[in-house]
C-alpha angles and dihedrals in degrees: 000000000000120000108214125209115258119254117262113293091023101266132098127298109280105225120183094175113121119222120244095266095050091042092063093058093041093052092051093048092046091061089075096048129097109266125233113197113220132213115235091259090053091050089053092048092049091056092044089052091047098052095046098252089126096048125188091031115095096187147336116328127262123223098272092048090047093050097043091047091053096046106027105016088236137114118231091268091054097258113147114255123158109191132037116251105203144157122217139192140172120284095245092051092047091050090056093055121090122217110263092023118139113228134189119241116217136189125227090281094053094253112150108234102170147327138259127208101216109228099157143015122198145151122236137218098246094195092052092053094046096045091046099043104029098024088229141068095206109132090215088072105094093221093050090048090055093052091049091048096053125097121282095243129055121215118208134196148091118308138210120208123203103155122054092189122222097337104089090044102041095040105029095157097038109039109088134170123222094259089053097052089045090052090050093050090051091048090053092046093242120155098165118048129176117210122212113199116208140171092169137062112273119251127183094282090057091044089054092052093052093047092050089052090048089060091064101032134054091245147336135248114212098205116194128202109236098174127096115303135198120270114283097030117127113260114253093243092057093043091051092052090050093048091046089056091049095049094045094053106031111028129077108252110259095017095104141012132205128228137162131216131194102240121135113221116246093188088223095148112205096013090050091049087060091049089051088055092053092047094048091050088055089051089054102261123140097195138036122206105230111191135175115316092355110202090351132140131202114333098317095114137037115252093254102030089111089057093050097049092064087062090061095061120108122240116291093002089124127014094199114088128217121238098212106206127179132228109298131203144148113275116202091201093050089043095225149036116321143155135227087263094057106029118078096185133106123264093251090074094044120092109219120154118187121230091247093051091046091054090050091051092049093047091049093042091238122167112268117201116249087224088069101044137007115256092237090057093046090051091058093046094047090053090051095050091045089056090058094061 
């Protein structure tokens, strides 16, 4: 029998997702409530709250939780939490809402996805949040831009979720909630599970990371981002097809499973790596693969800042452990996959193609070495890029 890791903070998963019977009544009641339109990030966070991925949070943060999370990475009760989870709206809309009022939460199409019991209204220091979470206030950072684009007032309170959006329909075999991955790990007899976070197709360097992790854990969870991505990123459907081909042809059956979750990337680098750790612990994982520039964007973070930030945590703040892995590549002198920790050779014998260069090669139909990516993966990606022309 496997013994799974406890959810974050040591209690049970906090699910705010209504069952089908209760959802019918809640939807009908919500039609008469004041509507709060959500940004795409807030939609993602609502679903993450609802399915228990943000355990122990029961809803969107109040001012004290927001401030302490920014400054101390703690909730008011002292529980470790690295990134604010908040809901915003315009000032005039906030002024019309009474304390204790229940409001309906809608997506960009006006679909009611859940409700919020308004317990608090407050305005934030945008520069404090951005400098704390993203380590920059530059508007060119996509995460900073999102914070600046949100409403001027935050609404806080417990939520109820009764609509998970497109995810269960569009990704019926991939989208999984924390209680489902935990059930699968138990079924497989896994007690130690390494999570691999990805928003990109997996090439041989990523394959190598997962296989290294599989040597020290019972199994691996390839966990795909299904939420909204930045322009230029590969769509989830294409990425899933490519990863399916990789797993089918190059992994031992039963050594890893795939799942997808609805988070929207904040590109917060080291702080986001910590959030990924909290989330993966809730999904039942004991380890998180933290590679080079984990959750980074541009040149905002050092290549191993996400490694270093785990060393700053206090004892028992997070049960999940990071697997800090270095830059990996194919070395022609070594004759196989290696990392900067294991390969003594110069860069001129290391095959390392950047994401930008890879996209150029795929768009121009250039030859891509099989040492960089498996042919089955490249076949999927070539078909995708051909469809864009």
